[in-house]
C-alpha positions in Angstrom: 33.7 162.4 73.7 33.4 163.5 77.4 29.9 165.2 77.8 30.6 169.4 77.5 29.1 171.6 80.0 29.5 175.4 79.5 29.4 178.1 82.3 29.5 181.9 81.4 30.0 185.1 83.8 29.8 189.0 83.5 32.1 191.1 85.5 33.5 194.5 86.4 31.5 197.5 85.6 28.6 197.6 82.9 29.1 198.1 79.1 26.2 198.2 76.5 27.4 194.5 75.4 26.6 192.3 78.4 23.2 191.4 77.9 23.8 190.9 73.9 26.9 188.9 74.6 25.3 186.5 76.8 22.2 186.3 74.6 24.9 185.6 71.6 26.4 182.9 73.2 23.4 181.1 74.2 22.2 181.6 70.5 25.6 180.0 69.2 25.7 177.2 71.1 22.1 176.3 70.6 22.4 176.7 67.1 25.7 174.7 66.6 25.7 172.0 70.0 22.4 172.5 71.2 23.0 169.2 73.6 25.3 171.6 75.6 24.2 172.6 79.0 24.7 176.2 79.7 24.7 177.5 83.0 25.7 181.3 84.5 27.4 182.4 87.3 25.3 185.1 89.1 27.4 188.4 89.7 30.6 187.3 88.2 33.5 185.8 90.2 31.3 186.2 93.1 29.0 183.4 92.4 31.8 181.1 91.1 33.1 181.1 94.3 29.7 181.1 96.7 28.4 178.3 94.0 25.5 180.8 92.9 24.4 179.8 89.5 21.6 180.3 87.0 20.5 177.3 84.9 20.0 178.2 81.3 16.5 176.8 80.6 14.9 175.6 77.4 12.4 178.9 77.6 15.6 181.2 78.3 17.2 179.5 75.3 14.2 180.1 73.0 13.8 183.8 74.2 17.6 184.5 74.2 17.3 187.1 71.1 15.2 189.6 73.3 18.6 190.1 75.4 20.2 191.9 72.4 17.6 194.7 73.2 18.6 195.5 76.6 21.5 197.1 78.8 22.6 195.9 81.8 23.9 192.2 82.6 21.0 189.6 82.8 23.4 187.4 84.9 24.8 190.5 87.0 28.3 191.6 87.7 30.8 192.2 90.6 34.7 193.0 91.2 36.5 190.3 92.3 40.0 189.6 92.2 40.5 185.6 92.5 44.5 186.5 93.5 43.6 189.0 96.2 42.7 186.5 98.9 42.6 189.1 101.7 39.7 191.1 100.1 37.7 187.5 99.4 38.1 186.8 103.1 37.3 190.2 103.8 33.7 189.8 101.8 32.9 186.5 102.6 33.7 184.5 99.5 36.0 182.5 100.8 37.3 181.4 104.2 40.4 182.3 106.0 43.6 180.5 104.7 41.5 179.3 101.5 43.0 180.0 98.0 40.4 181.6 96.0 41.9 180.2 92.6 41.8 176.6 94.1 37.5 177.6 95.4 36.8 178.5 92.1 38.8 175.8 89.9 37.1 173.2 92.5 33.4 174.6 91.8 34.1 174.4 88.2 35.4 171.2 88.5 32.4 170.0 90.7 29.8 171.6 88.4 31.2 169.6 85.7 31.9 172.8 83.7 34.3 172.0 80.7 33.9 175.7 79.3 33.9 179.0 81.0 33.5 182.1 79.3 34.2 185.5 81.0 32.8 188.8 79.5 34.7 191.8 81.2 37.3 194.3 80.8 41.3 194.1 81.6 40.7 193.1 84.9 38.2 190.3 84.3 40.2 188.8 81.7 43.6 188.9 83.5 41.7 187.5 86.5 40.6 184.6 83.8 44.3 184.5 83.0 45.3 183.6 86.3 42.4 181.0 86.5 43.3 179.5 83.2 46.9 179.2 84.4 45.9 177.6 87.7 43.7 175.3 86.0 46.3 174.3 83.7 49.0 173.7 86.4 47.0 171.8 88.4 45.6 169.2 86.2 41.8 170.5 85.8 40.6 169.7 82.0 38.7 173.3 81.2 39.1 175.8 78.5 38.6 179.5 79.4 37.6 181.9 76.5 36.9 185.5 77.4 35.3 188.3 75.6 36.6 192.0 76.0 34.2 194.5 77.4 35.1 198.0 78.3 33.4 201.3 77.5 37.0 202.9 77.7 38.2 200.5 74.9 41.5 200.3 76.6 42.6 196.4 76.5 46.0 195.8 74.8 46.3 194.6 72.0 42.4 194.5 71.2 41.4 197.2 68.5 37.9 197.6 69.6 36.1 196.7 72.9 32.5 195.5 73.0 30.4 198.3 74.2 32.6 201.2 73.3 31.0 202.6 70.2 27.9 202.4 71.5 28.8 204.1 75.0 30.3 206.9 72.8 26.8 207.6 70.7 24.8 207.5 73.8 27.1 209.7 75.8 26.8 212.2 72.6 23.0 212.1 72.9 23.0 212.8 76.5 25.1 215.8 76.2 22.9 217.3 73.6 20.4 217.7 76.1 22.6 218.9 78.6 24.3 221.7 76.4 21.1 223.5 76.4 21.9 224.3 80.0 24.2 227.0 78.5 20.8 229.1 78.0 19.6 228.8 81.6 21.7 231.7 83.0 24.3 234.1 82.1 28.2 233.1 82.1 27.4 229.5 82.4 30.2 226.9 82.6 29.2 223.3 82.0 32.0 220.1 82.3 31.1 216.8 80.8 32.8 214.3 82.6 33.0 211.1 80.6 34.6 207.7 81.8 38.3 206.8 81.1 40.4 205.7 83.8 43.8 205.6 81.8 42.3 206.0 78.2 40.7 209.0 76.5 39.3 207.5 73.8 36.0 207.3 75.1 36.2 211.0 75.6 37.5 211.9 72.0 35.0 209.5 70.7 32.1 210.9 72.4 33.2 214.1 71.0 33.4 213.2 67.8 29.7 211.7 68.0 28.6 215.0 69.6 30.0 217.2 66.8 28.6 214.6 64.0 25.3 214.5 65.8 24.9 218.3 66.0 27.1 219.7 62.6 23.9 219.6 60.6 21.6 221.4 62.8 19.3 224.4 61.6 19.0 227.8 63.7 17.3 230.6 63.6 19.4 233.7 63.6 19.4 235.8 66.0 18.3 233.5 69.1 20.7 231.9 71.4 19.8 228.5 70.2 22.8 228.6 67.4 25.9 226.6 66.8 28.0 228.2 69.5 25.9 226.8 72.2 26.4 223.4 70.7 30.0 223.9 70.5 32.4 222.1 72.5 35.7 224.7 73.7 37.9 222.0 75.5 38.9 218.5 75.9 40.9 217.2 78.1 42.4 213.7 78.0 44.9 211.6 80.1 47.2 211.7 77.2 47.2 215.2 76.5 49.4 218.2 78.2 47.9 221.5 78.8 48.9 224.7 80.5 45.8 225.8 82.7 46.9 229.5 82.6 46.8 229.6 79.0 43.6 227.5 78.5 42.0 229.8 80.9 42.9 232.6 78.8 41.7 231.2 75.9 38.7 230.2 77.2 37.9 233.6 79.0 37.7 235.0 75.6 34.9 232.6 74.7 32.9 233.2 77.9 33.4 237.1 77.4 32.0 236.6 74.0 29.3 233.7 74.0 28.6 234.0 77.5 29.2 230.2 78.3 31.9 227.5 77.7 31.7 223.9 77.2 34.1 221.3 78.5 34.4 217.6 77.7 37.0 215.9 80.4 38.0 212.4 80.6 37.4 211.2 84.4 41.3 210.3 84.2 42.7 213.4 83.1 45.0 215.0 85.5 43.9 212.0 88.2 47.7 211.2 89.0 48.2 214.9 89.9 44.9 215.2 91.8 45.7 211.9 94.1 48.8 213.1 94.7 47.5 216.4 95.8 45.2 214.6 98.2 47.7 212.5 99.5 50.2 215.1 100.2 47.4 216.9 102.0 47.1 213.9 104.3 44.1 212.2 102.9 43.8 208.6 102.3 42.5 207.8 98.8 40.3 204.7 98.5 41.1 201.9 96.3 39.5 198.6 94.8 40.4 195.1 95.2 42.5 195.7 92.1 44.5 198.6 93.5 42.6 201.4 91.5 42.0 204.4 92.8 38.1 204.4 93.4 37.5 207.0 90.7 34.3 208.3 91.7 35.5 209.5 94.8 38.0 211.8 93.0 35.6 213.4 91.2 38.0 215.1 88.2 35.1 216.9 86.4 34.5 218.8 89.7 38.4 219.5 90.0 38.1 220.8 86.3 35.2 222.8 87.3 36.4 224.4 90.1 39.6 225.3 88.6 38.1 227.2 85.5 35.0 228.8 87.1 37.3 231.1 88.8 39.5 231.8 85.9 36.8 232.4 83.6 34.8 234.3 85.8 31.8 231.8 85.8 28.6 233.0 87.6 27.3 229.2 87.3 29.4 226.0 86.9 27.8 222.5 86.6 29.3 219.2 86.1 27.3 216.7 84.1 28.4 213.0 84.0 27.3 210.5 81.1 29.0 207.7 82.4 26.6 205.6 83.8 23.7 206.6 81.4 26.2 205.7 78.8 27.0 202.5 79.9 23.8 201.0 80.8 22.5 201.2 77.4 21.8 198.2 74.9 24.3 197.5 72.3 24.2 199.5 69.1 24.0 198.4 65.5 27.8 198.5 65.0 28.4 196.7 68.6 25.5 194.1 67.5 27.9 193.4 64.7 30.8 193.0 66.8 29.5 191.3 69.4 28.3 188.4 67.3 31.8 188.0 65.6 33.1 187.7 68.7 30.6 185.4 70.2 30.8 183.3 67.3 34.7 183.1 67.2 34.4 182.4 71.4 32.1 179.3 70.7 34.3 177.8 67.9 37.8 178.3 70.1 36.0 176.8 73.1 34.9 173.6 71.1 38.4 173.8 69.7 39.8 173.5 73.4 41.6 177.1 72.3 41.8 179.3 75.4 42.1 182.9 75.3 40.5 186.6 74.7 38.5 187.0 71.2 39.3 190.3 69.5 40.9 191.9 66.6 44.6 191.5 67.4 46.6 194.5 67.1 49.9 192.9 67.0 48.6 190.6 64.1 47.5 193.3 61.7 43.9 193.8 63.6 43.2 190.1 62.5 39.9 188.8 64.6 41.5 185.9 66.7 41.4 184.5 69.9 44.3 186.1 71.8 46.7 184.4 74.3 45.8 185.1 77.7 49.2 186.5 78.7 49.2 189.1 76.0 45.9 190.8 77.5 46.7 193.6 79.7 44.9 197.1 80.8 45.7 200.7 80.7 46.1 200.9 76.6 46.4 205.0 75.9 44.3 206.2 73.3 46.5 207.0 69.8 46.1 210.8 69.6 48.0 210.5 66.3 44.5 209.1 64.8 43.6 211.3 61.8 40.0 211.6 63.1 41.3 212.6 66.5 43.1 215.6 64.8 40.0 216.6 62.9 38.2 216.4 66.3 40.7 218.8 67.9 40.3 221.4 64.8 36.7 221.5 65.2 37.1 222.6 68.7 39.9 225.0 68.0 42.4 223.8 70.8 45.9 223.8 70.4 47.3 220.3 72.0 50.1 218.4 72.5 50.7 214.5 73.9 51.4 214.1 77.5 55.1 213.6 78.1 
């Protein structure tokens, strides 16, 4: 049997699973195939193109369980699309005229890699699919197995992506502190912007976690620190339609009665309309190597704050973003359990030469399996018909309807 050598990389944005997933892969290989050499490419596909790798030593193997305690990525991330040659040339990752897929394939072959694990979201794993297809079409003997990472939980057809549960829990804790700002000044509007470019799952799940976290609080009657202070008054997702004037009238009544209003907003809510508005005014909207709008330059939360502050007569308005705080957290108990099941399957599949992305396959009754690369897509919408979401909206007291 040919000698096996495993490489891994993490790519895209952070999520509360990367460190643990790297640790889990190292632990599993050390348990079932300790003779296999392990390496990691630093900063994702960038490290692969630049031949920048980390050798996983005996000491690193022994201390791999420590990685479950931390957020971030122990091997670094980047956003690189191997089929975007122009961007790779611009960034100095390949030379003019070179095909990044071929450069990556040749590097893997030169390094003796027989198994590659990619840990990332839809962009990372669709890039892995492009690489796997290139390897297969050009005679490279290499198995590629991805793990699904994204706080947005928007990878088709995967039921639950790694890190999303943790991000919702941590985002709820973040806002439990921020909500106290409502007591800092009269007529305050606080907008909590949550990550989620196309999918409102994380915003909805963060709202649910926040409601659960604060529902059992005890208060002293007569003070401002009461249940109203911890309420969510509006929730806005890419999957929901709303009438600005009607919502403003509803929220103005709350502002007049309570003296403050709290909104939870997905960073993708009304994004297309805001981008169209800016482009129509002649502004050039920045996009990344994958063609996505650079969402941090759009500032959706600020747009919501400006729209509603004027209509509600707010004397103070603030936008607080939990995204970077939440996505950098270490994995919670639920995600640790999910990570272990997916890393164990990823190693088993790799050793059996089965390429794909591990996950609970919504197309096969939620079965945990290695899903074929061509079926992996991004931009999965949040299912607003979920019972728990209806319960969240009932708790908020907001009328809503799915987007057309």
